[in-house]
N, CA, C and O atoms as a GROMACS GRO file, in nm:
protein
  564
    1UNK      N    1   2.181  -0.750  -0.269
    1UNK     CA    2   2.224  -0.646  -0.264
    1UNK      C    3   2.224  -0.572  -0.123
    1UNK      O    4   2.120  -0.549  -0.061
    2UNK      N    5   2.333  -0.540  -0.085
    2UNK     CA    6   2.347  -0.491   0.075
    2UNK      C    7   2.298  -0.342   0.060
    2UNK      O    8   2.296  -0.274   0.163
    3UNK      N    9   2.259  -0.289  -0.053
    3UNK     CA   10   2.232  -0.114  -0.042
    3UNK      C   11   2.081  -0.094   0.008
    3UNK      O   12   2.029   0.005   0.058
    4UNK      N   13   2.021  -0.237  -0.024
    4UNK     CA   14   1.899  -0.195  -0.004
    4UNK      C   15   1.792  -0.340   0.072
    4UNK      O   16   1.822  -0.458   0.092
    5UNK      N   17   1.679  -0.273   0.095
    5UNK     CA   18   1.586  -0.378   0.213
    5UNK      C   19   1.481  -0.352   0.121
    5UNK      O   20   1.478  -0.236   0.081
    6UNK      N   21   1.359  -0.459   0.057
    6UNK     CA   22   1.268  -0.443  -0.009
    6UNK      C   23   1.161  -0.513   0.085
    6UNK      O   24   1.205  -0.605   0.154
    7UNK      N   25   1.033  -0.483   0.096
    7UNK     CA   26   0.944  -0.562   0.151
    7UNK      C   27   0.818  -0.507   0.122
    7UNK      O   28   0.795  -0.387   0.108
    8UNK      N   29   0.694  -0.648   0.109
    8UNK     CA   30   0.603  -0.602   0.049
    8UNK      C   31   0.524  -0.718   0.184
    8UNK      O   32   0.536  -0.841   0.190
    9UNK      N   33   0.444  -0.625   0.283
    9UNK     CA   34   0.419  -0.717   0.402
    9UNK      C   35   0.311  -0.703   0.443
    9UNK      O   36   0.277  -0.585   0.458
   10UNK      N   37   0.198  -0.822   0.484
   10UNK     CA   38   0.069  -0.789   0.552
   10UNK      C   39   0.088  -0.761   0.725
   10UNK      O   40   0.004  -0.763   0.815
   11UNK      N   41   0.215  -0.739   0.726
   11UNK     CA   42   0.242  -0.726   0.902
   11UNK      C   43   0.219  -0.578   0.914
   11UNK      O   44   0.181  -0.516   0.814
   12UNK      N   45   0.238  -0.523   1.014
   12UNK     CA   46   0.286  -0.370   1.073
   12UNK      C   47   0.405  -0.350   1.002
   12UNK      O   48   0.475  -0.435   0.946
   13UNK      N   49   0.425  -0.195   1.013
   13UNK     CA   50   0.584  -0.220   0.948
   13UNK      C   51   0.667  -0.201   1.038
   13UNK      O   52   0.624  -0.107   1.104
   14UNK      N   53   0.756  -0.234   1.075
   14UNK     CA   54   0.868  -0.210   1.171
   14UNK      C   55   0.982  -0.097   1.098
   14UNK      O   56   1.084  -0.109   1.030
   15UNK      N   57   0.909   0.010   1.150
   15UNK     CA   58   1.046   0.142   1.097
   15UNK      C   59   1.149   0.144   1.106
   15UNK      O   60   1.233   0.168   1.020
   16UNK      N   61   1.171   0.102   1.280
   16UNK     CA   62   1.318   0.111   1.313
   16UNK      C   63   1.394   0.012   1.248
   16UNK      O   64   1.516   0.020   1.262
   17UNK      N   65   1.342  -0.090   1.172
   17UNK     CA   66   1.421  -0.218   1.169
   17UNK      C   67   1.471  -0.093   1.011
   17UNK      O   68   1.585  -0.046   1.008
   18UNK      N   69   1.396  -0.069   0.930
   18UNK     CA   70   1.434   0.005   0.816
   18UNK      C   71   1.502   0.111   0.839
   18UNK      O   72   1.594   0.134   0.760
   19UNK      N   73   1.480   0.206   0.950
   19UNK     CA   74   1.594   0.309   0.988
   19UNK      C   75   1.736   0.275   0.993
   19UNK      O   76   1.840   0.323   0.948
   20UNK      N   77   1.695   0.164   1.073
   20UNK     CA   78   1.852   0.081   1.128
   20UNK      C   79   1.922   0.048   1.033
   20UNK      O   80   2.041   0.081   1.034
   21UNK      N   81   1.865  -0.029   0.918
   21UNK     CA   82   1.943  -0.055   0.794
   21UNK      C   83   1.999   0.027   0.734
   21UNK      O   84   2.115   0.003   0.699
   22UNK      N   85   1.935   0.157   0.700
   22UNK     CA   86   2.002   0.243   0.635
   22UNK      C   87   2.095   0.367   0.704
   22UNK      O   88   2.161   0.442   0.633
   23UNK      N   89   2.092   0.378   0.852
   23UNK     CA   90   2.209   0.460   0.926
   23UNK      C   91   2.336   0.379   0.923
   23UNK      O   92   2.356   0.258   0.926
   24UNK      N   93   2.427   0.497   0.914
   24UNK     CA   94   2.544   0.460   0.897
   24UNK      C   95   2.612   0.586   0.987
   24UNK      O   96   2.537   0.682   1.010
   25UNK      N   97   2.759   0.590   1.041
   25UNK     CA   98   2.793   0.676   1.112
   25UNK      C   99   2.853   0.772   1.022
   25UNK      O  100   2.883   0.879   1.073
   26UNK      N  101   2.878   0.754   0.884
   26UNK     CA  102   2.942   0.822   0.800
   26UNK      C  103   2.811   0.938   0.725
   26UNK      O  104   2.834   1.047   0.671
   27UNK      N  105   2.741   0.903   0.735
   27UNK     CA  106   2.627   0.967   0.626
   27UNK      C  107   2.550   1.067   0.760
   27UNK      O  108   2.525   1.052   0.880
   28UNK      N  109   2.535   1.169   0.658
   28UNK     CA  110   2.464   1.297   0.725
   28UNK      C  111   2.324   1.306   0.744
   28UNK      O  112   2.263   1.378   0.823
   29UNK      N  113   2.275   1.217   0.655
   29UNK     CA  114   2.098   1.213   0.644
   29UNK      C  115   2.065   1.122   0.629
   29UNK      O  116   2.136   1.040   0.572
   30UNK      N  117   1.933   1.089   0.675
   30UNK     CA  118   1.901   0.972   0.672
   30UNK      C  119   1.667   1.041   0.682
   30UNK      O  120   1.586   1.080   0.767
   31UNK      N  121   1.672   1.014   0.546
   31UNK     CA  122   1.482   1.053   0.534
   31UNK      C  123   1.435   0.993   0.541
   31UNK      O  124   1.474   0.878   0.520
   32UNK      N  125   1.269   1.031   0.588
   32UNK     CA  126   1.209   0.879   0.660
   32UNK      C  127   1.066   0.957   0.571
   32UNK      O  128   1.056   1.080   0.566
   33UNK      N  129   0.976   0.873   0.513
   33UNK     CA  130   0.868   0.932   0.450
   33UNK      C  131   0.794   0.778   0.486
   33UNK      O  132   0.834   0.664   0.462
   34UNK      N  133   0.663   0.827   0.555
   34UNK     CA  134   0.566   0.747   0.621
   34UNK      C  135   0.430   0.765   0.540
   34UNK      O  136   0.350   0.834   0.602
   35UNK      N  137   0.381   0.716   0.404
   35UNK     CA  138   0.258   0.735   0.400
   35UNK      C  139   0.160   0.630   0.463
   35UNK      O  140   0.164   0.507   0.467
   36UNK      N  141   0.042   0.752   0.525
   36UNK     CA  142  -0.036   0.706   0.601
   36UNK      C  143  -0.176   0.694   0.528
   36UNK      O  144  -0.210   0.773   0.440
   37UNK      N  145  -0.250   0.591   0.572
   37UNK     CA  146  -0.430   0.618   0.513
   37UNK      C  147  -0.506   0.739   0.591
   37UNK      O  148  -0.517   0.768   0.710
   38UNK      N  149  -0.536   0.776   0.510
   38UNK     CA  150  -0.613   0.931   0.553
   38UNK      C  151  -0.772   0.915   0.509
   38UNK      O  152  -0.813   0.857   0.409
   39UNK      N  153  -0.845   0.975   0.604
   39UNK     CA  154  -1.006   0.915   0.583
   39UNK      C  155  -1.070   0.986   0.472
   39UNK      O  156  -1.192   0.971   0.456
   40UNK      N  157  -1.014   1.050   0.408
   40UNK     CA  158  -1.089   1.132   0.321
   40UNK      C  159  -1.026   1.147   0.160
   40UNK      O  160  -0.920   1.204   0.137
   41UNK      N  161  -1.096   1.095   0.074
   41UNK     CA  162  -0.999   1.090  -0.111
   41UNK      C  163  -1.163   1.154  -0.202
   41UNK      O  164  -1.266   1.086  -0.209
   42UNK      N  165  -1.148   1.273  -0.251
   42UNK     CA  166  -1.236   1.311  -0.337
   42UNK      C  167  -1.386   1.326  -0.310
   42UNK      O  168  -1.496   1.296  -0.358
   43UNK      N  169  -1.322   1.397  -0.189
   43UNK     CA  170  -1.454   1.427  -0.101
   43UNK      C  171  -1.563   1.314  -0.033
   43UNK      O  172  -1.673   1.336   0.017
   44UNK      N  173  -1.495   1.195  -0.049
   44UNK     CA  174  -1.550   1.134  -0.015
   44UNK      C  175  -1.504   1.054   0.139
   44UNK      O  176  -1.383   1.068   0.155
   45UNK      N  177  -1.551   0.999   0.220
   45UNK     CA  178  -1.517   0.957   0.342
   45UNK      C  179  -1.452   0.827   0.344
   45UNK      O  180  -1.512   0.746   0.273
   46UNK      N  181  -1.376   0.792   0.387
   46UNK     CA  182  -1.277   0.645   0.364
   46UNK      C  183  -1.281   0.571   0.422
   46UNK      O  184  -1.217   0.624   0.513
   47UNK      N  185  -1.307   0.463   0.466
   47UNK     CA  186  -1.335   0.365   0.552
   47UNK      C  187  -1.218   0.278   0.615
   47UNK      O  188  -1.182   0.260   0.732
   48UNK      N  189  -1.163   0.222   0.474
   48UNK     CA  190  -1.030   0.176   0.531
   48UNK      C  191  -0.994   0.142   0.338
   48UNK      O  192  -1.070   0.150   0.242
   49UNK      N  193  -0.822   0.099   0.350
   49UNK     CA  194  -0.769   0.057   0.214
   49UNK      C  195  -0.748  -0.064   0.207
   49UNK      O  196  -0.707  -0.128   0.304
   50UNK      N  197  -0.770  -0.116   0.096
   50UNK     CA  198  -0.707  -0.293   0.087
   50UNK      C  199  -0.607  -0.228  -0.054
   50UNK      O  200  -0.634  -0.142  -0.138
   51UNK      N  201  -0.478  -0.315  -0.031
   51UNK     CA  202  -0.364  -0.325  -0.094
   51UNK      C  203  -0.382  -0.456  -0.142
   51UNK      O  204  -0.425  -0.544  -0.068
   52UNK      N  205  -0.351  -0.478  -0.270
   52UNK     CA  206  -0.314  -0.603  -0.365
   52UNK      C  207  -0.180  -0.583  -0.442
   52UNK      O  208  -0.146  -0.468  -0.469
   53UNK      N  209  -0.086  -0.708  -0.486
   53UNK     CA  210   0.007  -0.670  -0.518
   53UNK      C  211   0.052  -0.798  -0.609
   53UNK      O  212   0.015  -0.907  -0.566
   54UNK      N  213   0.124  -0.796  -0.722
   54UNK     CA  214   0.193  -0.898  -0.722
   54UNK      C  215   0.355  -0.882  -0.703
   54UNK      O  216   0.432  -0.844  -0.791
   55UNK      N  217   0.387  -0.914  -0.585
   55UNK     CA  218   0.459  -0.918  -0.515
   55UNK      C  219   0.617  -0.909  -0.575
   55UNK      O  220   0.684  -0.807  -0.559
   56UNK      N  221   0.672  -1.035  -0.651
   56UNK     CA  222   0.760  -1.076  -0.701
   56UNK      C  223   0.808  -0.980  -0.807
   56UNK      O  224   0.920  -0.931  -0.806
   57UNK      N  225   0.715  -0.958  -0.896
   57UNK     CA  226   0.731  -0.836  -0.982
   57UNK      C  227   0.745  -0.729  -0.908
   57UNK      O  228   0.838  -0.654  -0.937
   58UNK      N  229   0.661  -0.695  -0.795
   58UNK     CA  230   0.662  -0.566  -0.750
   58UNK      C  231   0.798  -0.516  -0.708
   58UNK      O  232   0.838  -0.400  -0.721
   59UNK      N  233   0.879  -0.640  -0.645
   59UNK     CA  234   1.020  -0.595  -0.577
   59UNK      C  235   1.111  -0.633  -0.662
   59UNK      O  236   1.225  -0.644  -0.617
   60UNK      N  237   1.092  -0.660  -0.795
   60UNK     CA  238   1.184  -0.673  -0.894
   60UNK      C  239   1.186  -0.495  -0.946
   60UNK      O  240   1.292  -0.433  -0.964
   61UNK      N  241   1.066  -0.442  -0.962
   61UNK     CA  242   1.057  -0.323  -1.020
   61UNK      C  243   1.085  -0.204  -0.894
   61UNK      O  244   1.061  -0.086  -0.924
   62UNK      N  245   1.119  -0.225  -0.800
   62UNK     CA  246   1.123  -0.115  -0.720
   62UNK      C  247   1.290  -0.168  -0.674
   62UNK      O  248   1.353  -0.113  -0.584
   63UNK      N  249   1.332  -0.261  -0.739
   63UNK     CA  250   1.497  -0.256  -0.715
   63UNK      C  251   1.554  -0.188  -0.811
   63UNK      O  252   1.651  -0.113  -0.801
   64UNK      N  253   1.477  -0.222  -0.928
   64UNK     CA  254   1.522  -0.115  -1.074
   64UNK      C  255   1.497   0.060  -1.035
   64UNK      O  256   1.572   0.153  -1.066
   65UNK      N  257   1.384   0.065  -0.969
   65UNK     CA  258   1.368   0.240  -0.935
   65UNK      C  259   1.462   0.245  -0.854
   65UNK      O  260   1.535   0.334  -0.897
   66UNK      N  261   1.531   0.182  -0.711
   66UNK     CA  262   1.650   0.182  -0.657
   66UNK      C  263   1.777   0.207  -0.784
   66UNK      O  264   1.821   0.314  -0.826
   67UNK      N  265   1.800   0.120  -0.808
   67UNK     CA  266   1.883   0.131  -0.923
   67UNK      C  267   1.896   0.302  -1.016
   67UNK      O  268   2.003   0.359  -1.037
   68UNK      N  269   1.785   0.344  -1.051
   68UNK     CA  270   1.769   0.445  -1.103
   68UNK      C  271   1.797   0.569  -1.023
   68UNK      O  272   1.823   0.676  -1.079
   69UNK      N  273   1.791   0.556  -0.907
   69UNK     CA  274   1.806   0.652  -0.781
   69UNK      C  275   1.945   0.682  -0.753
   69UNK      O  276   1.992   0.794  -0.736
   70UNK      N  277   2.023   0.545  -0.748
   70UNK     CA  278   2.157   0.552  -0.709
   70UNK      C  279   2.232   0.597  -0.856
   70UNK      O  280   2.344   0.647  -0.843
   71UNK      N  281   2.191   0.586  -0.961
   71UNK     CA  282   2.250   0.619  -1.044
   71UNK      C  283   2.254   0.770  -1.080
   71UNK      O  284   2.344   0.829  -1.140
   72UNK      N  285   2.125   0.828  -1.027
   72UNK     CA  286   2.101   0.941  -1.036
   72UNK      C  287   2.161   1.062  -0.929
   72UNK      O  288   2.201   1.170  -0.972
   73UNK      N  289   2.162   1.024  -0.775
   73UNK     CA  290   2.173   1.065  -0.680
   73UNK      C  291   2.305   1.002  -0.616
   73UNK      O  292   2.358   0.894  -0.640
   74UNK      N  293   2.344   1.109  -0.521
   74UNK     CA  294   2.455   1.051  -0.424
   74UNK      C  295   2.408   0.964  -0.308
   74UNK      O  296   2.431   1.022  -0.202
   75UNK      N  297   2.358   0.860  -0.292
   75UNK     CA  298   2.271   0.757  -0.212
   75UNK      C  299   2.310   0.648  -0.154
   75UNK      O  300   2.343   0.570  -0.244
   76UNK      N  301   2.321   0.608  -0.067
   76UNK     CA  302   2.367   0.475  -0.003
   76UNK      C  303   2.285   0.368   0.008
   76UNK      O  304   2.300   0.269  -0.062
   77UNK      N  305   2.208   0.376   0.080
   77UNK     CA  306   2.091   0.292   0.109
   77UNK      C  307   1.951   0.309   0.086
   77UNK      O  308   1.911   0.424   0.071
   78UNK      N  309   1.887   0.234   0.082
   78UNK     CA  310   1.724   0.264   0.037
   78UNK      C  311   1.661   0.122   0.130
   78UNK      O  312   1.704   0.008   0.113
   79UNK      N  313   1.555   0.157   0.224
   79UNK     CA  314   1.471   0.056   0.250
   79UNK      C  315   1.307   0.090   0.252
   79UNK      O  316   1.246   0.195   0.272
   80UNK      N  317   1.283   0.014   0.237
   80UNK     CA  318   1.120   0.014   0.165
   80UNK      C  319   1.026  -0.100   0.240
   80UNK      O  320   1.034  -0.223   0.232
   81UNK      N  321   0.943  -0.027   0.308
   81UNK     CA  322   0.812  -0.137   0.331
   81UNK      C  323   0.706  -0.106   0.286
   81UNK      O  324   0.671   0.012   0.290
   82UNK      N  325   0.620  -0.209   0.228
   82UNK     CA  326   0.496  -0.141   0.191
   82UNK      C  327   0.384  -0.269   0.212
   82UNK      O  328   0.396  -0.392   0.204
   83UNK      N  329   0.277  -0.186   0.241
   83UNK     CA  330   0.167  -0.306   0.316
   83UNK      C  331   0.071  -0.375   0.204
   83UNK      O  332   0.021  -0.317   0.108
   84UNK      N  333   0.062  -0.475   0.229
   84UNK     CA  334  -0.053  -0.533   0.136
   84UNK      C  335  -0.184  -0.573   0.237
   84UNK      O  336  -0.171  -0.565   0.359
   85UNK      N  337  -0.320  -0.621   0.170
   85UNK     CA  338  -0.397  -0.625   0.265
   85UNK      C  339  -0.477  -0.512   0.356
   85UNK      O  340  -0.434  -0.398   0.342
   86UNK      N  341  -0.553  -0.523   0.420
   86UNK     CA  342  -0.626  -0.442   0.470
   86UNK      C  343  -0.569  -0.315   0.570
   86UNK      O  344  -0.534  -0.343   0.685
   87UNK      N  345  -0.561  -0.179   0.522
   87UNK     CA  346  -0.501  -0.090   0.610
   87UNK      C  347  -0.595  -0.022   0.678
   87UNK      O  348  -0.698  -0.025   0.612
   88UNK      N  349  -0.613   0.052   0.798
   88UNK     CA  350  -0.722   0.140   0.899
   88UNK      C  351  -0.668   0.274   0.846
   88UNK      O  352  -0.559   0.311   0.801
   89UNK      N  353  -0.773   0.326   0.868
   89UNK     CA  354  -0.739   0.483   0.897
   89UNK      C  355  -0.646   0.493   1.000
   89UNK      O  356  -0.651   0.428   1.104
   90UNK      N  357  -0.524   0.607   0.958
   90UNK     CA  358  -0.432   0.638   1.030
   90UNK      C  359  -0.292   0.560   1.027
   90UNK      O  360  -0.179   0.602   1.049
   91UNK      N  361  -0.340   0.426   0.992
   91UNK     CA  362  -0.197   0.363   0.994
   91UNK      C  363  -0.124   0.332   0.876
   91UNK      O  364  -0.180   0.322   0.766
   92UNK      N  365  -0.026   0.318   0.890
   92UNK     CA  366   0.119   0.307   0.815
   92UNK      C  367   0.083   0.229   0.715
   92UNK      O  368   0.029   0.127   0.757
   93UNK      N  369   0.092   0.237   0.574
   93UNK     CA  370   0.096   0.163   0.449
   93UNK      C  371   0.217   0.175   0.370
   93UNK      O  372   0.230   0.097   0.276
   94UNK      N  373   0.331   0.281   0.400
   94UNK     CA  374   0.401   0.245   0.340
   94UNK      C  375   0.555   0.332   0.407
   94UNK      O  376   0.532   0.446   0.446
   95UNK      N  377   0.648   0.302   0.416
   95UNK     CA  378   0.774   0.377   0.455
   95UNK      C  379   0.893   0.353   0.373
   95UNK      O  380   0.920   0.254   0.305
   96UNK      N  381   0.955   0.456   0.390
   96UNK     CA  382   1.067   0.467   0.238
   96UNK      C  383   1.156   0.527   0.316
   96UNK      O  384   1.137   0.638   0.366
   97UNK      N  385   1.270   0.452   0.333
   97UNK     CA  386   1.392   0.552   0.404
   97UNK      C  387   1.498   0.529   0.344
   97UNK      O  388   1.539   0.418   0.312
   98UNK      N  389   1.571   0.676   0.316
   98UNK     CA  390   1.669   0.642   0.197
   98UNK      C  391   1.801   0.743   0.296
   98UNK      O  392   1.775   0.847   0.356
   99UNK      N  393   1.915   0.687   0.290
   99UNK     CA  394   2.056   0.743   0.338
   99UNK      C  395   2.162   0.803   0.228
   99UNK      O  396   2.193   0.762   0.116
  100UNK      N  397   2.198   0.896   0.290
  100UNK     CA  398   2.308   0.999   0.197
  100UNK      C  399   2.399   1.088   0.287
  100UNK      O  400   2.381   1.126   0.402
  101UNK      N  401   2.502   1.111   0.200
  101UNK     CA  402   2.568   1.212   0.279
  101UNK      C  403   2.535   1.340   0.351
  101UNK      O  404   2.566   1.381   0.463
  102UNK      N  405   2.440   1.407   0.223
  102UNK     CA  406   2.377   1.547   0.260
  102UNK      C  407   2.261   1.510   0.226
  102UNK      O  408   2.243   1.410   0.158
  103UNK      N  409   2.142   1.605   0.279
  103UNK     CA  410   2.010   1.586   0.253
  103UNK      C  411   1.947   1.599   0.118
  103UNK      O  412   1.836   1.562   0.080
  104UNK      N  413   2.038   1.656   0.059
  104UNK     CA  414   1.965   1.731  -0.079
  104UNK      C  415   1.947   1.597  -0.170
  104UNK      O  416   1.832   1.574  -0.208
  105UNK      N  417   2.023   1.531  -0.198
  105UNK     CA  418   2.032   1.375  -0.228
  105UNK      C  419   1.906   1.281  -0.188
  105UNK      O  420   1.842   1.234  -0.282
  106UNK      N  421   1.872   1.254  -0.076
  106UNK     CA  422   1.763   1.181  -0.038
  106UNK      C  423   1.650   1.206  -0.011
  106UNK      O  424   1.563   1.120   0.007
  107UNK      N  425   1.627   1.386   0.002
  107UNK     CA  426   1.492   1.395  -0.035
  107UNK      C  427   1.458   1.408  -0.130
  107UNK      O  428   1.344   1.363  -0.145
  108UNK      N  429   1.535   1.487  -0.287
  108UNK     CA  430   1.525   1.450  -0.408
  108UNK      C  431   1.464   1.297  -0.449
  108UNK      O  432   1.359   1.284  -0.512
  109UNK      N  433   1.552   1.177  -0.401
  109UNK     CA  434   1.541   1.068  -0.449
  109UNK      C  435   1.419   1.016  -0.385
  109UNK      O  436   1.366   0.922  -0.443
  110UNK      N  437   1.356   1.064  -0.262
  110UNK     CA  438   1.215   1.035  -0.193
  110UNK      C  439   1.104   1.066  -0.280
  110UNK      O  440   1.012   0.985  -0.289
  111UNK      N  441   1.102   1.158  -0.335
  111UNK     CA  442   1.027   1.201  -0.415
  111UNK      C  443   1.025   1.139  -0.558
  111UNK      O  444   0.921   1.110  -0.618
  112UNK      N  445   1.151   1.123  -0.607
  112UNK     CA  446   1.134   1.066  -0.735
  112UNK      C  447   1.076   0.885  -0.702
  112UNK      O  448   0.996   0.826  -0.775
  113UNK      N  449   1.138   0.827  -0.580
  113UNK     CA  450   1.036   0.732  -0.565
  113UNK      C  451   0.926   0.705  -0.550
  113UNK      O  452   0.874   0.604  -0.595
  114UNK      N  453   0.870   0.791  -0.481
  114UNK     CA  454   0.732   0.773  -0.430
  114UNK      C  455   0.672   0.800  -0.603
  114UNK      O  456   0.567   0.745  -0.636
  115UNK      N  457   0.736   0.874  -0.688
  115UNK     CA  458   0.626   0.878  -0.816
  115UNK      C  459   0.648   0.784  -0.909
  115UNK      O  460   0.556   0.765  -0.989
  116UNK      N  461   0.754   0.716  -0.919
  116UNK     CA  462   0.741   0.615  -0.938
  116UNK      C  463   0.698   0.497  -0.901
  116UNK      O  464   0.626   0.425  -0.969
  117UNK      N  465   0.727   0.481  -0.825
  117UNK     CA  466   0.620   0.366  -0.754
  117UNK      C  467   0.478   0.344  -0.798
  117UNK      O  468   0.427   0.240  -0.841
  118UNK      N  469   0.413   0.494  -0.775
  118UNK     CA  470   0.293   0.522  -0.884
  118UNK      C  471   0.268   0.470  -0.987
  118UNK      O  472   0.175   0.396  -1.017
  119UNK      N  473   0.370   0.514  -1.055
  119UNK     CA  474   0.376   0.476  -1.218
  119UNK      C  475   0.426   0.356  -1.266
  119UNK      O  476   0.426   0.337  -1.388
  120UNK      N  477   0.475   0.264  -1.183
  120UNK     CA  478   0.529   0.140  -1.262
  120UNK      C  479   0.500   0.048  -1.189
  120UNK      O  480   0.467  -0.044  -1.264
  121UNK      N  481   0.489   0.000  -1.031
  121UNK     CA  482   0.469  -0.083  -0.970
  121UNK      C  483   0.353  -0.133  -0.956
  121UNK      O  484   0.258  -0.060  -0.928
  122UNK      N  485   0.340  -0.246  -0.970
  122UNK     CA  486   0.222  -0.352  -0.959
  122UNK      C  487   0.183  -0.346  -0.825
  122UNK      O  488   0.199  -0.451  -0.763
  123UNK      N  489   0.145  -0.269  -0.776
  123UNK     CA  490   0.024  -0.232  -0.623
  123UNK      C  491  -0.066  -0.176  -0.626
  123UNK      O  492  -0.060  -0.054  -0.643
  124UNK      N  493  -0.171  -0.231  -0.613
  124UNK     CA  494  -0.301  -0.177  -0.638
  124UNK      C  495  -0.402  -0.123  -0.518
  124UNK      O  496  -0.421  -0.201  -0.424
  125UNK      N  497  -0.467   0.007  -0.515
  125UNK     CA  498  -0.505   0.032  -0.393
  125UNK      C  499  -0.680   0.015  -0.418
  125UNK      O  500  -0.738   0.037  -0.524
  126UNK      N  501  -0.726  -0.020  -0.323
  126UNK     CA  502  -0.893   0.021  -0.308
  126UNK      C  503  -0.934   0.069  -0.205
  126UNK      O  504  -0.908   0.021  -0.095
  127UNK      N  505  -1.010   0.177  -0.225
  127UNK     CA  506  -1.055   0.230  -0.112
  127UNK      C  507  -1.191   0.200  -0.085
  127UNK      O  508  -1.264   0.214  -0.183
  128UNK      N  509  -1.270   0.146   0.066
  128UNK     CA  510  -1.387   0.145   0.068
  128UNK      C  511  -1.457   0.242   0.139
  128UNK      O  512  -1.401   0.291   0.237
  129UNK      N  513  -1.580   0.281   0.106
  129UNK     CA  514  -1.637   0.378   0.141
  129UNK      C  515  -1.780   0.359   0.230
  129UNK      O  516  -1.779   0.240   0.262
  130UNK      N  517  -1.881   0.410   0.273
  130UNK     CA  518  -1.976   0.388   0.342
  130UNK      C  519  -2.091   0.388   0.205
  130UNK      O  520  -2.204   0.340   0.218
  131UNK      N  521  -2.064   0.422   0.131
  131UNK     CA  522  -2.132   0.400   0.016
  131UNK      C  523  -2.134   0.282  -0.100
  131UNK      O  524  -2.228   0.237  -0.166
  132UNK      N  525  -1.955   0.241  -0.097
  132UNK     CA  526  -1.950   0.180  -0.191
  132UNK      C  527  -1.779   0.180  -0.174
  132UNK      O  528  -1.716   0.236  -0.085
  133UNK      N  529  -1.713   0.078  -0.318
  133UNK     CA  530  -1.566   0.084  -0.292
  133UNK      C  531  -1.527   0.134  -0.458
  133UNK      O  532  -1.600   0.177  -0.547
  134UNK      N  533  -1.391   0.111  -0.454
  134UNK     CA  534  -1.322   0.181  -0.542
  134UNK      C  535  -1.172   0.161  -0.564
  134UNK      O  536  -1.084   0.189  -0.483
  135UNK      N  537  -1.150   0.100  -0.706
  135UNK     CA  538  -1.018   0.093  -0.752
  135UNK      C  539  -0.939   0.203  -0.758
  135UNK      O  540  -0.986   0.285  -0.836
  136UNK      N  541  -0.826   0.242  -0.701
  136UNK     CA  542  -0.787   0.397  -0.802
  136UNK      C  543  -0.671   0.349  -0.893
  136UNK      O  544  -0.596   0.256  -0.862
  137UNK      N  545  -0.666   0.403  -0.980
  137UNK     CA  546  -0.572   0.366  -1.113
  137UNK      C  547  -0.452   0.441  -1.113
  137UNK      O  548  -0.439   0.493  -1.224
  138UNK      N  549  -0.370   0.466  -1.047
  138UNK     CA  550  -0.245   0.520  -1.025
  138UNK      C  551  -0.148   0.406  -1.043
  138UNK      O  552  -0.032   0.423  -1.082
  139UNK      N  553  -0.198   0.295  -1.012
  139UNK     CA  554  -0.077   0.198  -1.033
  139UNK      C  555  -0.080   0.137  -1.174
  139UNK      O  556  -0.160   0.205  -1.238
  140UNK      N  557  -0.025   0.032  -1.258
  140UNK     CA  558  -0.031  -0.016  -1.357
  140UNK      C  559  -0.164  -0.116  -1.360
  140UNK      O  560  -0.239  -0.134  -1.265
  141UNK      N  561  -0.171  -0.163  -1.464
  141UNK     CA  562  -0.315  -0.266  -1.449
  141UNK      C  563  -0.430  -0.226  -1.444
  141UNK      O  564  -0.522  -0.307  -1.433
   0.00000   0.00000   0.00000
């Protein structure tokens, strides 16, 4: 489909590629969300994250979420890139870009997408601390 770009990658995310996919001269809004690895969670110092995914299933479910968004809001294009493997503090773990005629549609769709991703997409996050590690349970499985 030409209205979406979905990528799960071990490589650093190329934001410009996602932005260029979504922008068009007739659209007045391109909303961008960067998920960035932070150094603290639940009052524990985080050293780095590791993401694992069931890639093919994750891409299919992400595509279904995009279908839901297109049915709900007046959006035109969606580009999502999510990291897998190790992601260090300060690095980008996810970039989501959504274009629409007007800002409200793309902003609302962005919030919806992130919530749905955490609810149903098989991407798992493990946090590493000075004194151990922990899988976070916001994703299925």
